[in-house]
N, CA, C, O and the ligand as a Tripos MOL2 file, in Angstrom:
@<TRIPOS>MOLECULE
protein
  277   275    70     0     0
PROTEIN
NO_CHARGES

@<TRIPOS>ATOM
      1 N           0.8320   -1.2030    0.0000 N.3       1 MET1
      2 CA          0.0000    0.0000    0.0000 C.3       1 MET1
      3 C           0.8670    1.2530    0.0000 C.2       1 MET1
      4 O           0.3670    2.3570   -0.2160 O.2       1 MET1
      5 N           2.1470    1.0870    0.2390 N.am      2 GLU2
      6 CA          3.0260    2.2490    0.3500 C.3       2 GLU2
      7 C           3.2830    2.8540   -1.0260 C.2       2 GLU2
      8 O           3.8430    2.1940   -1.9010 O.2       2 GLU2
      9 N           2.8770    4.1030   -1.2210 N.am      3 PRO3
     10 CA          3.1790    4.7240   -2.5160 C.3       3 PRO3
     11 C           4.6740    4.9580   -2.6770 C.2       3 PRO3
     12 O           5.3860    5.2150   -1.7070 O.2       3 PRO3
     13 N           5.1320    4.8660   -3.9090 N.am      4 ALA4
     14 CA          6.5630    5.0370   -4.1460 C.3       4 ALA4
     15 C           6.9900    6.4530   -3.7760 C.2       4 ALA4
     16 O           6.2870    7.4280   -4.0420 O.2       4 ALA4
     17 N           8.1320    6.5310   -3.1720 N.am      5 LEU5
     18 CA          8.6310    7.8490   -2.8080 C.3       5 LEU5
     19 C           9.2700    8.4950   -4.0240 C.2       5 LEU5
     20 O          10.0250    7.8590   -4.7590 O.2       5 LEU5
     21 N           8.9630    9.7390   -4.2200 N.am      6 THR6
     22 CA          9.4750   10.4170   -5.4040 C.3       6 THR6
     23 C          10.5240   11.4500   -5.0460 C.2       6 THR6
     24 O          11.0960   12.0850   -5.9310 O.2       6 THR6
     25 N          10.7830   11.6250   -3.7610 N.am      7 ASN7
     26 CA         11.6700   12.7190   -3.3790 C.3       7 ASN7
     27 C          13.0480   12.2330   -2.9670 C.2       7 ASN7
     28 O          13.8040   12.9630   -2.3280 O.2       7 ASN7
     29 N          13.3780   10.9870   -3.3370 N.am      8 LYS8
     30 CA         14.6650   10.4610   -2.9160 C.3       8 LYS8
     31 C          15.8220   11.2700   -3.4930 C.2       8 LYS8
     32 O          16.8600   11.4330   -2.8520 O.2       8 LYS8
     33 N          15.6330   11.7710   -4.7070 N.am      9 SER9
     34 CA         16.7330   12.4750   -5.3470 C.3       9 SER9
     35 C          17.0160   13.8060   -4.6670 C.2       9 SER9
     36 O          18.0640   14.4130   -4.8830 O.2       9 SER9
     37 N          16.0680   14.2570   -3.8370 N.am     10 ASN10
     38 CA         16.2920   15.5220   -3.1500 C.3      10 ASN10
     39 C          17.2450   15.3770   -1.9700 C.2      10 ASN10
     40 O          17.7530   16.3660   -1.4430 O.2      10 ASN10
     41 N          17.4760   14.1550   -1.5690 N.am     11 VAL11
     42 CA         18.3030   13.9240   -0.3850 C.3      11 VAL11
     43 C          19.7540   13.7760   -0.8040 C.2      11 VAL11
     44 O          20.0990   12.9350   -1.6340 O.2      11 VAL11
     45 N          20.5810   14.5990   -0.2220 N.am     12 ILE12
     46 CA         22.0050   14.5330   -0.5150 C.3      12 ILE12
     47 C          22.6840   13.7680    0.6070 C.2      12 ILE12
     48 O          22.6020   14.1490    1.7750 O.2      12 ILE12
     49 N          23.3520   12.6900    0.2410 N.am     13 PHE13
     50 CA         24.0250   11.8870    1.2500 C.3      13 PHE13
     51 C          25.4990   12.2420    1.2900 C.2      13 PHE13
     52 O          26.2050   12.1590    0.2840 O.2      13 PHE13
     53 N          25.9420   12.6300    2.4490 N.am     14 LEU14
     54 CA         27.3650   12.8040    2.6830 C.3      14 LEU14
     55 C          27.7890   11.7540    3.6860 C.2      14 LEU14
     56 O          27.0390   11.4140    4.6010 O.2      14 LEU14
     57 N          28.9960   11.2430    3.5100 N.am     15 ASP15
     58 CA         29.4550   10.1840    4.4040 C.3      15 ASP15
     59 C          29.3330   10.5980    5.8660 C.2      15 ASP15
     60 O          28.8970    9.8120    6.7070 O.2      15 ASP15
     61 N          29.7110   11.8080    6.1560 N.am     16 ARG16
     62 CA         29.6730   12.2530    7.5440 C.3      16 ARG16
     63 C          28.2330   12.2990    8.0500 C.2      16 ARG16
     64 O          27.9700   12.0020    9.2150 O.2      16 ARG16
     65 N          27.3110   12.6710    7.1770 N.am     17 GLN17
     66 CA         25.9080   12.7160    7.5900 C.3      17 GLN17
     67 C          25.3420   11.3190    7.7450 C.2      17 GLN17
     68 O          24.5280   11.0760    8.6350 O.2      17 GLN17
     69 N          25.7610   10.3990    6.8920 N.am     18 ASN18
     70 CA         25.2430    9.0410    6.9830 C.3      18 ASN18
     71 C          25.5420    8.4120    8.3300 C.2      18 ASN18
     72 O          24.7640    7.6000    8.8300 O.2      18 ASN18
     73 N          26.6540    8.7820    8.9100 N.am     19 LEU19
     74 CA         26.9890    8.2320   10.2200 C.3      19 LEU19
     75 C          25.9470    8.6020   11.2620 C.2      19 LEU19
     76 O          25.6880    7.8410   12.1940 O.2      19 LEU19
     77 N          25.3600    9.7610   11.1000 N.am     20 ARG20
     78 CA         24.4150   10.2260   12.1110 C.3      20 ARG20
     79 C          22.9720   10.1100   11.6590 C.2      20 ARG20
     80 O          22.0530   10.4210   12.4170 O.2      20 ARG20
     81 N          22.7680    9.6680   10.4340 N.am     21 ALA21
     82 CA         21.4050    9.5480    9.9370 C.3      21 ALA21
     83 C          20.7500    8.2990   10.5040 C.2      21 ALA21
     84 O          21.4230    7.3300   10.8570 O.2      21 ALA21
     85 N          19.4360    8.3370   10.5860 N.am     22 VAL22
     86 CA         18.6920    7.1520   10.9900 C.3      22 VAL22
     87 C          17.8060    6.7370    9.8340 C.2      22 VAL22
     88 O          17.3650    7.5700    9.0430 O.2      22 VAL22
     89 N          17.5530    5.4530    9.7450 N.am     23 LYS23
     90 CA         16.7750    4.9170    8.6410 C.3      23 LYS23
     91 C          15.3560    4.6300    9.1120 C.2      23 LYS23
     92 O          15.1430    3.9990   10.1460 O.2      23 LYS23
     93 N          14.4010    5.1020    8.3380 N.am     24 CYS24
     94 CA         13.0110    4.7960    8.6370 C.3      24 CYS24
     95 C          12.7500    3.3340    8.3150 C.2      24 CYS24
     96 O          13.0540    2.8760    7.2150 O.2      24 CYS24
     97 N          12.1820    2.5930    9.2770 N.am     25 GLU25
     98 CA         11.9570    1.1670    9.0610 C.3      25 GLU25
     99 C          10.7580    0.9100    8.1700 C.2      25 GLU25
    100 O          10.6040   -0.1910    7.6420 O.2      25 GLU25
    101 N           9.9120    1.9070    7.9950 N.am     26 LYS26
    102 CA          8.7240    1.7010    7.1910 C.3      26 LYS26
    103 C           9.0150    1.8600    5.7100 C.2      26 LYS26
    104 O           8.5630    1.0490    4.9020 O.2      26 LYS26
    105 N           9.7640    2.8950    5.3400 N.am     27 CYS27
    106 CA          9.9570    3.1470    3.9190 C.3      27 CYS27
    107 C          11.4330    3.1710    3.5460 C.2      27 CYS27
    108 O          11.7660    3.3260    2.3710 O.2      27 CYS27
    109 N          12.3270    3.0210    4.5260 N.am     28 GLY28
    110 CA         13.7500    2.9520    4.2320 C.3      28 GLY28
    111 C          14.3960    4.3090    4.0000 C.2      28 GLY28
    112 O          15.5810    4.3770    3.6730 O.2      28 GLY28
    113 N          13.6440    5.3860    4.1610 N.am     29 ALA29
    114 CA         14.2140    6.7100    3.9650 C.3      29 ALA29
    115 C          15.1820    7.0370    5.0890 C.2      29 ALA29
    116 O          14.9520    6.6880    6.2470 O.2      29 ALA29
    117 N          16.2620    7.7070    4.7350 N.am     30 LYS30
    118 CA         17.2180    8.0990    5.7570 C.3      30 LYS30
    119 C          16.8920    9.4920    6.2370 C.2      30 LYS30
    120 O          16.6540   10.4070    5.4480 O.2      30 LYS30
    121 N          16.8870    9.6350    7.5570 N.am     31 MET31
    122 CA         16.5250   10.8960    8.1740 C.3      31 MET31
    123 C          17.7680   11.5360    8.7560 C.2      31 MET31
    124 O          18.5450   10.9060    9.4740 O.2      31 MET31
    125 N          17.9310   12.7870    8.4310 N.am     32 TYR32
    126 CA         19.0090   13.5440    9.0500 C.3      32 TYR32
    127 C          18.5510   14.9750    9.2150 C.2      32 TYR32
    128 O          18.1100   15.5620    8.2270 O.2      32 TYR32
    129 N          18.6200   15.5640   10.3540 N.am     33 PRO33
    130 CA         19.0990   14.9260   11.5900 C.3      33 PRO33
    131 C          18.0900   13.9360   12.1580 C.2      33 PRO33
    132 O          16.9680   13.8370   11.6610 O.2      33 PRO33
    133 N          18.4820   13.2100   13.1890 N.am     34 ARG34
    134 CA         17.6400   12.1760   13.7670 C.3      34 ARG34
    135 C          16.2950   12.7060   14.2230 C.2      34 ARG34
    136 O          15.3050   11.9750   14.2150 O.2      34 ARG34
    137 N          16.2480   13.9520   14.6160 N.am     35 SER35
    138 CA         15.0030   14.5070   15.1450 C.3      35 SER35
    139 C          13.9070   14.5370   14.0840 C.2      35 SER35
    140 O          12.7310   14.6950   14.4130 O.2      35 SER35
    141 N          14.2840   14.3870   12.8140 N.am     36 LEU36
    142 CA         13.2760   14.3660   11.7580 C.3      36 LEU36
    143 C          12.5140   13.0580   11.7390 C.2      36 LEU36
    144 O          11.4210   12.9850   11.1780 O.2      36 LEU36
    145 N          13.0770   12.0200   12.3470 N.am     37 LEU37
    146 CA         12.4460   10.7030   12.2530 C.3      37 LEU37
    147 C          11.0920   10.6820   12.9410 C.2      37 LEU37
    148 O          10.1480   10.0830   12.4260 O.2      37 LEU37
    149 N          10.9820   11.3190   14.0840 N.am     38 GLU38
    150 CA          9.7340   11.2370   14.8400 C.3      38 GLU38
    151 C           8.5600   11.8570   14.0720 C.2      38 GLU38
    152 O           7.5270   11.2030   13.9270 O.2      38 GLU38
    153 N           8.6820   13.0960   13.5760 N.am     39 PRO39
    154 CA          7.5840   13.6290   12.7630 C.3      39 PRO39
    155 C           7.3460   12.8100   11.4980 C.2      39 PRO39
    156 O           6.2130   12.7170   11.0250 O.2      39 PRO39
    157 N           8.3930   12.2220   10.9540 N.am     40 HIS40
    158 CA          8.2540   11.3710    9.7690 C.3      40 HIS40
    159 C           7.4120   10.1420   10.1040 C.2      40 HIS40
    160 O           6.5160    9.7710    9.3450 O.2      40 HIS40
    161 N           7.7050    9.5100   11.2470 N.am     41 LEU41
    162 CA          6.9260    8.3430   11.6600 C.3      41 LEU41
    163 C           5.4860    8.7290   11.9740 C.2      41 LEU41
    164 O           4.5590    7.9630   11.7110 O.2      41 LEU41
    165 N           5.3050    9.9240   12.5390 N.am     42 THR42
    166 CA          3.9580   10.3880   12.8240 C.3      42 THR42
    167 C           3.1600   10.5050   11.5320 C.2      42 THR42
    168 O           1.9760   10.1690   11.4860 O.2      42 THR42
    169 N           3.8280   10.9910   10.4760 N.am     43 ARG43
    170 CA          3.1490   11.0580    9.1810 C.3      43 ARG43
    171 C           2.7480    9.6730    8.7010 C.2      43 ARG43
    172 O           1.6390    9.4810    8.2020 O.2      43 ARG43
    173 N           3.6540    8.7000    8.8510 N.am     44 HIS44
    174 CA          3.3240    7.3260    8.4650 C.3      44 HIS44
    175 C           2.0770    6.8470    9.2000 C.2      44 HIS44
    176 O           1.1560    6.3010    8.5920 O.2      44 HIS44
    177 N           2.0600    7.0610   10.5280 N.am     45 ARG45
    178 CA          0.9290    6.5700   11.3230 C.3      45 ARG45
    179 C          -0.3540    7.2560   10.9020 C.2      45 ARG45
    180 O          -1.3990    6.6170   10.7810 O.2      45 ARG45
    181 N          -0.2730    8.5750   10.6760 N.am     46 ARG46
    182 CA         -1.4650    9.3150   10.2930 C.3      46 ARG46
    183 C          -1.9930    8.8040    8.9570 C.2      46 ARG46
    184 O          -3.1950    8.6200    8.7720 O.2      46 ARG46
    185 N          -1.0470    8.5780    8.0180 N.am     47 ARG47
    186 CA         -1.4630    8.1000    6.7050 C.3      47 ARG47
    187 C          -2.0630    6.6920    6.8150 C.2      47 ARG47
    188 O          -3.0390    6.3770    6.1350 O.2      47 ARG47
    189 N          -1.4720    5.8430    7.6790 N.am     48 GLN48
    190 CA         -1.9980    4.4960    7.8390 C.3      48 GLN48
    191 C          -3.4090    4.5330    8.4070 C.2      48 GLN48
    192 O          -4.2800    3.7740    7.9800 O.2      48 GLN48
    193 N          -3.6320    5.4300    9.3810 N.am     49 ARG49
    194 CA         -4.9830    5.5560    9.9390 C.3      49 ARG49
    195 C          -5.9530    5.9920    8.8580 C.2      49 ARG49
    196 O          -7.0750    5.4880    8.7870 O.2      49 ARG49
    197 N          -5.5280    6.9310    8.0130 N.am     50 TRP50
    198 CA         -6.3950    7.4140    6.9520 C.3      50 TRP50
    199 C          -6.7160    6.2790    5.9800 C.2      50 TRP50
    200 O          -7.8680    6.1040    5.5830 O.2      50 TRP50
    201 N          -5.6980    5.5140    5.6020 N.am     51 VAL51
    202 CA         -5.9080    4.3870    4.6930 C.3      51 VAL51
    203 C          -6.8860    3.3960    5.3020 C.2      51 VAL51
    204 O          -7.8010    2.9210    4.6290 O.2      51 VAL51
    205 N          -6.6880    3.0880    6.5750 N.am     52 ASN52
    206 CA         -7.5670    2.1270    7.2360 C.3      52 ASN52
    207 C          -9.0120    2.6160    7.2530 C.2      52 ASN52
    208 O          -9.9370    1.8420    7.0030 O.2      52 ASN52
    209 N          -9.2050    3.8930    7.5460 N.am     53 SER53
    210 CA        -10.5700    4.3990    7.6210 C.3      53 SER53
    211 C         -11.2040    4.4220    6.2380 C.2      53 SER53
    212 O         -12.3970    4.1510    6.0990 O.2      53 SER53
    213 N         -10.4150    4.7430    5.2090 N.am     54 GLU54
    214 CA        -10.9430    4.7030    3.8480 C.3      54 GLU54
    215 C         -11.3250    3.2830    3.4570 C.2      54 GLU54
    216 O         -12.3520    3.0670    2.8140 O.2      54 GLU54
    217 N         -10.4910    2.3030    3.8500 N.am     55 LEU55
    218 CA        -10.7920    0.9050    3.5410 C.3      55 LEU55
    219 C         -12.0860    0.4730    4.2190 C.2      55 LEU55
    220 O         -12.9140   -0.2220    3.6290 O.2      55 LEU55
    221 N         -12.2460    0.9020    5.4790 N.am     56 ARG56
    222 CA        -13.4740    0.5390    6.1950 C.3      56 ARG56
    223 C         -14.6850    1.1190    5.4950 C.2      56 ARG56
    224 O         -15.7120    0.4540    5.3640 O.2      56 ARG56
    225 N         -14.5660    2.3690    5.0410 N.am     57 LYS57
    226 CA        -15.6860    2.9920    4.3370 C.3      57 LYS57
    227 C         -16.0170    2.2240    3.0680 C.2      57 LYS57
    228 O         -17.1840    1.9920    2.7540 O.2      57 LYS57
    229 N         -14.9600    1.8280    2.3310 N.am     58 LEU58
    230 CA        -15.1690    1.0680    1.1000 C.3      58 LEU58
    231 C         -15.8490   -0.2610    1.4000 C.2      58 LEU58
    232 O         -16.7990   -0.6560    0.7240 O.2      58 LEU58
    233 N         -15.3400   -0.9510    2.4380 N.am     59 GLN59
    234 CA        -15.9250   -2.2480    2.7790 C.3      59 GLN59
    235 C         -17.3890   -2.0850    3.1530 C.2      59 GLN59
    236 O         -18.2290   -2.8940    2.7600 O.2      59 GLN59
    237 N         -17.6930   -1.0400    3.9130 N.am     60 TYR60
    238 CA        -19.0780   -0.7940    4.2980 C.3      60 TYR60
    239 C         -19.9290   -0.5540    3.0540 C.2      60 TYR60
    240 O         -21.0250   -1.0970    2.9190 O.2      60 TYR60
    241 N         -19.3940    0.2830    2.1360 N.am     61 THR61
    242 CA        -20.1400    0.5880    0.9190 C.3      61 THR61
    243 C         -20.4060   -0.6730    0.1110 C.2      61 THR61
    244 O         -21.5160   -0.8870   -0.3750 O.2      61 THR61
    245 N         -19.3860   -1.4990   -0.0290 N.am     62 PHE62
    246 CA        -19.5540   -2.7110   -0.8470 C.3      62 PHE62
    247 C         -20.5610   -3.6660   -0.2170 C.2      62 PHE62
    248 O         -21.4130   -4.2240   -0.9090 O.2      62 PHE62
    249 N         -20.4630   -3.8510    1.0930 N.am     63 SER63
    250 CA        -21.3900   -4.7880    1.7280 C.3      63 SER63
    251 C         -22.8050   -4.2360    1.6540 C.2      63 SER63
    252 O         -23.7690   -4.9870    1.5080 O.2      63 SER63
    253 N         -22.9220   -2.9060    1.7570 N.am     64 HIS64
    254 CA        -24.2360   -2.2870    1.6560 C.3      64 HIS64
    255 C         -24.8020   -2.4880    0.2650 C.2      64 HIS64
    256 O         -25.9850   -2.7910    0.1070 O.2      64 HIS64
    257 N         -23.9430   -2.3170   -0.7630 N.am     65 MET65
    258 CA        -24.4100   -2.5170   -2.1300 C.3      65 MET65
    259 C         -24.8780   -3.9430   -2.3340 C.2      65 MET65
    260 O         -25.8780   -4.1940   -3.0080 O.2      65 MET65
    261 N         -24.1420   -4.8770   -1.7420 N.am     66 ARG66
    262 CA        -24.5250   -6.2690   -1.9000 C.3      66 ARG66
    263 C         -25.8930   -6.5240   -1.2440 C.2      66 ARG66
    264 O         -26.6850   -7.3260   -1.7390 O.2      66 ARG66
    265 N         -26.1540   -5.8450   -0.1430 N.am     67 ASP67
    266 CA        -27.4310   -6.0270    0.5270 C.3      67 ASP67
    267 C         -28.5850   -5.5130   -0.3220 C.2      67 ASP67
    268 O         -29.6580   -6.1150   -0.3580 O.2      67 ASP67
    269 N         -28.3570   -4.3970   -1.0040 N.am     68 ILE68
    270 CA        -29.4110   -3.8230   -1.8410 C.3      68 ILE68
    271 C         -29.6750   -4.7250   -3.0400 C.2      68 ILE68
    272 O         -30.8250   -5.0030   -3.3810 O.2      68 ILE68
    273 N         -28.5750   -5.1850   -3.6850 N.am     69 ALA69
    274 CA        -28.7220   -6.0290   -4.8630 C.3      69 ALA69
    275 C         -29.1420   -7.4270   -4.4420 C.2      69 ALA69
    276 O         -29.3220   -8.3000   -5.2920 O.2      69 ALA69
    277 ZN          9.3480    6.4620    6.3260 Zn       70 ZN70
@<TRIPOS>BOND
     1     1     2 1
     2     2     3 1
     3     3     4 2
     4     3     5 am
     5     5     6 1
     6     6     7 1
     7     7     8 2
     8     7     9 am
     9     9    10 1
    10    10    11 1
    11    11    12 2
    12    11    13 am
    13    13    14 1
    14    14    15 1
    15    15    16 2
    16    15    17 am
    17    17    18 1
    18    18    19 1
    19    19    20 2
    20    19    21 am
    21    21    22 1
    22    22    23 1
    23    23    24 2
    24    23    25 am
    25    25    26 1
    26    26    27 1
    27    27    28 2
    28    27    29 am
    29    29    30 1
    30    30    31 1
    31    31    32 2
    32    31    33 am
    33    33    34 1
    34    34    35 1
    35    35    36 2
    36    35    37 am
    37    37    38 1
    38    38    39 1
    39    39    40 2
    40    39    41 am
    41    41    42 1
    42    42    43 1
    43    43    44 2
    44    43    45 am
    45    45    46 1
    46    46    47 1
    47    47    48 2
    48    47    49 am
    49    49    50 1
    50    50    51 1
    51    51    52 2
    52    51    53 am
    53    53    54 1
    54    54    55 1
    55    55    56 2
    56    55    57 am
    57    57    58 1
    58    58    59 1
    59    59    60 2
    60    59    61 am
    61    61    62 1
    62    62    63 1
    63    63    64 2
    64    63    65 am
    65    65    66 1
    66    66    67 1
    67    67    68 2
    68    67    69 am
    69    69    70 1
    70    70    71 1
    71    71    72 2
    72    71    73 am
    73    73    74 1
    74    74    75 1
    75    75    76 2
    76    75    77 am
    77    77    78 1
    78    78    79 1
    79    79    80 2
    80    79    81 am
    81    81    82 1
    82    82    83 1
    83    83    84 2
    84    83    85 am
    85    85    86 1
    86    86    87 1
    87    87    88 2
    88    87    89 am
    89    89    90 1
    90    90    91 1
    91    91    92 2
    92    91    93 am
    93    93    94 1
    94    94    95 1
    95    95    96 2
    96    95    97 am
    97    97    98 1
    98    98    99 1
    99    99   100 2
   100    99   101 am
   101   101   102 1
   102   102   103 1
   103   103   104 2
   104   103   105 am
   105   105   106 1
   106   106   107 1
   107   107   108 2
   108   107   109 am
   109   109   110 1
   110   110   111 1
   111   111   112 2
   112   111   113 am
   113   113   114 1
   114   114   115 1
   115   115   116 2
   116   115   117 am
   117   117   118 1
   118   118   119 1
   119   119   120 2
   120   119   121 am
   121   121   122 1
   122   122   123 1
   123   123   124 2
   124   123   125 am
   125   125   126 1
   126   126   127 1
   127   127   128 2
   128   127   129 am
   129   129   130 1
   130   130   131 1
   131   131   132 2
   132   131   133 am
   133   133   134 1
   134   134   135 1
   135   135   136 2
   136   135   137 am
   137   137   138 1
   138   138   139 1
   139   139   140 2
   140   139   141 am
   141   141   142 1
   142   142   143 1
   143   143   144 2
   144   143   145 am
   145   145   146 1
   146   146   147 1
   147   147   148 2
   148   147   149 am
   149   149   150 1
   150   150   151 1
   151   151   152 2
   152   151   153 am
   153   153   154 1
   154   154   155 1
   155   155   156 2
   156   155   157 am
   157   157   158 1
   158   158   159 1
   159   159   160 2
   160   159   161 am
   161   161   162 1
   162   162   163 1
   163   163   164 2
   164   163   165 am
   165   165   166 1
   166   166   167 1
   167   167   168 2
   168   167   169 am
   169   169   170 1
   170   170   171 1
   171   171   172 2
   172   171   173 am
   173   173   174 1
   174   174   175 1
   175   175   176 2
   176   175   177 am
   177   177   178 1
   178   178   179 1
   179   179   180 2
   180   179   181 am
   181   181   182 1
   182   182   183 1
   183   183   184 2
   184   183   185 am
   185   185   186 1
   186   186   187 1
   187   187   188 2
   188   187   189 am
   189   189   190 1
   190   190   191 1
   191   191   192 2
   192   191   193 am
   193   193   194 1
   194   194   195 1
   195   195   196 2
   196   195   197 am
   197   197   198 1
   198   198   199 1
   199   199   200 2
   200   199   201 am
   201   201   202 1
   202   202   203 1
   203   203   204 2
   204   203   205 am
   205   205   206 1
   206   206   207 1
   207   207   208 2
   208   207   209 am
   209   209   210 1
   210   210   211 1
   211   211   212 2
   212   211   213 am
   213   213   214 1
   214   214   215 1
   215   215   216 2
   216   215   217 am
   217   217   218 1
   218   218   219 1
   219   219   220 2
   220   219   221 am
   221   221   222 1
   222   222   223 1
   223   223   224 2
   224   223   225 am
   225   225   226 1
   226   226   227 1
   227   227   228 2
   228   227   229 am
   229   229   230 1
   230   230   231 1
   231   231   232 2
   232   231   233 am
   233   233   234 1
   234   234   235 1
   235   235   236 2
   236   235   237 am
   237   237   238 1
   238   238   239 1
   239   239   240 2
   240   239   241 am
   241   241   242 1
   242   242   243 1
   243   243   244 2
   244   243   245 am
   245   245   246 1
   246   246   247 1
   247   247   248 2
   248   247   249 am
   249   249   250 1
   250   250   251 1
   251   251   252 2
   252   251   253 am
   253   253   254 1
   254   254   255 1
   255   255   256 2
   256   255   257 am
   257   257   258 1
   258   258   259 1
   259   259   260 2
   260   259   261 am
   261   261   262 1
   262   262   263 1
   263   263   264 2
   264   263   265 am
   265   265   266 1
   266   266   267 1
   267   267   268 2
   268   267   269 am
   269   269   270 1
   270   270   271 1
   271   271   272 2
   272   271   273 am
   273   273   274 1
   274   274   275 1
   275   275   276 2
@<TRIPOS>SUBSTRUCTURE
     1 MET1         2 RESIDUE 1 A MET
     2 GLU2         6 RESIDUE 1 A GLU
     3 PRO3        10 RESIDUE 1 A PRO
     4 ALA4        14 RESIDUE 1 A ALA
     5 LEU5        18 RESIDUE 1 A LEU
     6 THR6        22 RESIDUE 1 A THR
     7 ASN7        26 RESIDUE 1 A ASN
     8 LYS8        30 RESIDUE 1 A LYS
     9 SER9        34 RESIDUE 1 A SER
    10 ASN10       38 RESIDUE 1 A ASN
    11 VAL11       42 RESIDUE 1 A VAL
    12 ILE12       46 RESIDUE 1 A ILE
    13 PHE13       50 RESIDUE 1 A PHE
    14 LEU14       54 RESIDUE 1 A LEU
    15 ASP15       58 RESIDUE 1 A ASP
    16 ARG16       62 RESIDUE 1 A ARG
    17 GLN17       66 RESIDUE 1 A GLN
    18 ASN18       70 RESIDUE 1 A ASN
    19 LEU19       74 RESIDUE 1 A LEU
    20 ARG20       78 RESIDUE 1 A ARG
    21 ALA21       82 RESIDUE 1 A ALA
    22 VAL22       86 RESIDUE 1 A VAL
    23 LYS23       90 RESIDUE 1 A LYS
    24 CYS24       94 RESIDUE 1 A CYS
    25 GLU25       98 RESIDUE 1 A GLU
    26 LYS26      102 RESIDUE 1 A LYS
    27 CYS27      106 RESIDUE 1 A CYS
    28 GLY28      110 RESIDUE 1 A GLY
    29 ALA29      114 RESIDUE 1 A ALA
    30 LYS30      118 RESIDUE 1 A LYS
    31 MET31      122 RESIDUE 1 A MET
    32 TYR32      126 RESIDUE 1 A TYR
    33 PRO33      130 RESIDUE 1 A PRO
    34 ARG34      134 RESIDUE 1 A ARG
    35 SER35      138 RESIDUE 1 A SER
    36 LEU36      142 RESIDUE 1 A LEU
    37 LEU37      146 RESIDUE 1 A LEU
    38 GLU38      150 RESIDUE 1 A GLU
    39 PRO39      154 RESIDUE 1 A PRO
    40 HIS40      158 RESIDUE 1 A HIS
    41 LEU41      162 RESIDUE 1 A LEU
    42 THR42      166 RESIDUE 1 A THR
    43 ARG43      170 RESIDUE 1 A ARG
    44 HIS44      174 RESIDUE 1 A HIS
    45 ARG45      178 RESIDUE 1 A ARG
    46 ARG46      182 RESIDUE 1 A ARG
    47 ARG47      186 RESIDUE 1 A ARG
    48 GLN48      190 RESIDUE 1 A GLN
    49 ARG49      194 RESIDUE 1 A ARG
    50 TRP50      198 RESIDUE 1 A TRP
    51 VAL51      202 RESIDUE 1 A VAL
    52 ASN52      206 RESIDUE 1 A ASN
    53 SER53      210 RESIDUE 1 A SER
    54 GLU54      214 RESIDUE 1 A GLU
    55 LEU55      218 RESIDUE 1 A LEU
    56 ARG56      222 RESIDUE 1 A ARG
    57 LYS57      226 RESIDUE 1 A LYS
    58 LEU58      230 RESIDUE 1 A LEU
    59 GLN59      234 RESIDUE 1 A GLN
    60 TYR60      238 RESIDUE 1 A TYR
    61 THR61      242 RESIDUE 1 A THR
    62 PHE62      246 RESIDUE 1 A PHE
    63 SER63      250 RESIDUE 1 A SER
    64 HIS64      254 RESIDUE 1 A HIS
    65 MET65      258 RESIDUE 1 A MET
    66 ARG66      262 RESIDUE 1 A ARG
    67 ASP67      266 RESIDUE 1 A ASP
    68 ILE68      270 RESIDUE 1 A ILE
    69 ALA69      274 RESIDUE 1 A ALA
    70 ZN70       277 GROUP 0 **** ****
């Protein structure tokens, strides 16, 4: 369900920065400085909640349609 990241080319990796960067376990993006990881993970969680709620709405709609038909 994870959409492809399109902004990878915007990230400039320097060896010195890589030592201090942290890797996001969800999408593999490297965060620098480390403090960026927490808001990044929060975005993941928020997006996952949104996806889940949209899926529930779809499932409800489909089951409702089946009931009518
Ligand atoms: Zn991520």
